[in-house]
C-alpha positions in Angstrom: 192.5 -23.0 -164.2 190.7 -25.9 -162.5 190.2 -26.6 -158.8 189.6 -30.1 -157.5 188.2 -31.8 -154.4 188.2 -35.5 -153.6 186.1 -37.6 -151.2 188.0 -40.8 -150.7 186.6 -44.1 -149.3 182.9 -43.0 -149.5 180.8 -45.8 -148.3 178.6 -46.1 -151.4 179.0 -48.2 -154.5 180.3 -46.4 -157.5 177.4 -47.6 -159.6 174.9 -45.9 -157.4 176.9 -42.7 -157.2 177.5 -42.4 -160.9 173.8 -42.0 -161.5 173.8 -38.8 -159.5 177.1 -37.4 -160.7 175.9 -37.7 -164.3 173.2 -35.1 -163.5 175.7 -32.3 -162.6 178.6 -32.8 -165.1 179.1 -29.7 -167.2 176.6 -27.5 -165.4 176.9 -24.2 -163.6 177.9 -24.7 -159.9 174.8 -23.1 -158.5 172.5 -25.2 -160.8 174.5 -28.3 -159.8 174.0 -27.5 -156.0 170.3 -27.0 -156.5 170.0 -30.3 -158.4 171.9 -32.1 -155.6 169.8 -30.4 -152.9 166.5 -31.7 -154.3 167.8 -35.2 -155.3 166.6 -37.7 -152.7 169.6 -40.0 -152.8 172.3 -40.7 -150.3 175.0 -40.1 -152.8 173.7 -36.5 -153.5 174.9 -35.4 -150.0 178.4 -36.8 -150.5 178.7 -35.3 -154.0 177.4 -31.9 -152.7 179.9 -31.9 -149.9 182.7 -32.5 -152.4 181.4 -29.9 -154.8 181.3 -27.2 -152.0 184.9 -28.1 -151.1 186.0 -27.6 -154.7 184.2 -24.2 -154.8 185.9 -23.3 -151.5 189.3 -24.2 -153.1 188.5 -21.9 -156.0 187.4 -19.1 -153.7 190.7 -19.5 -151.8 192.6 -18.8 -155.0 190.4 -15.7 -155.5 188.5 -17.1 -158.5 185.1 -15.6 -159.6 182.7 -18.0 -157.8 179.7 -16.9 -159.9 181.3 -18.1 -163.2 182.4 -21.6 -162.1 181.2 -24.7 -163.9 181.6 -28.3 -163.0 184.5 -29.2 -165.3 185.0 -32.8 -164.2 182.9 -35.1 -162.0 183.8 -38.7 -161.7 183.4 -41.7 -159.4 186.2 -44.2 -159.1 185.9 -47.5 -157.4 187.6 -47.8 -154.1 188.6 -50.9 -152.1 185.9 -53.5 -151.2 185.4 -54.7 -147.6 184.5 -58.4 -147.7 182.2 -59.7 -145.0 180.4 -63.0 -144.7 176.8 -63.8 -143.7 176.2 -67.1 -142.0 173.6 -69.3 -143.8 172.0 -72.6 -143.2 173.9 -75.9 -142.9 177.2 -74.1 -142.1 177.5 -72.2 -145.3 178.6 -68.6 -145.7 177.6 -66.1 -148.3 179.9 -63.2 -149.1 178.8 -59.6 -148.7 180.7 -57.0 -150.5 180.7 -53.5 -148.9 181.9 -51.3 -151.7 183.5 -47.9 -151.4 184.2 -45.2 -154.0 186.3 -42.1 -154.5 184.3 -39.0 -155.6 186.3 -36.5 -157.6 184.8 -33.1 -158.5 186.7 -30.4 -160.4 185.4 -26.9 -161.1 186.7 -24.4 -163.7 186.2 -20.7 -164.3 184.3 -20.0 -167.4 186.5 -17.7 -169.5 
C-alpha cells in the first residue's frame, strides 16, 4: 500500500527541484528527511514538507511509520507565468516564472 502527497504550483522550476528529489528516491523516510534537512536548497524545504505530509497520510491509515520508504518522488512541470522586463529602445524581454508539481509517495516495506 502506498500513500501519496502532492504540492501543486510550487514556485520553483522543475529542473532545480529534480536535483534534490533525486537524492531521496528509494531511501528510508528518516534518511530522506535528514538529507533534506541538511541540504541548503530552497527546493529541499518544499520537498520535505510534501514528504512529511505523505508520512502523515500513512500514519492516518495506521501504517508502521518506521518501515516506510520513499516509493516515488517526482517533479512535474506546472504552468508558466509569463512576465516582461522593459529594456532599452522600447524593447521587452520575456521572463518565465516557472512552477512545478511535487509528488512524493511512501510505501511500507513488507
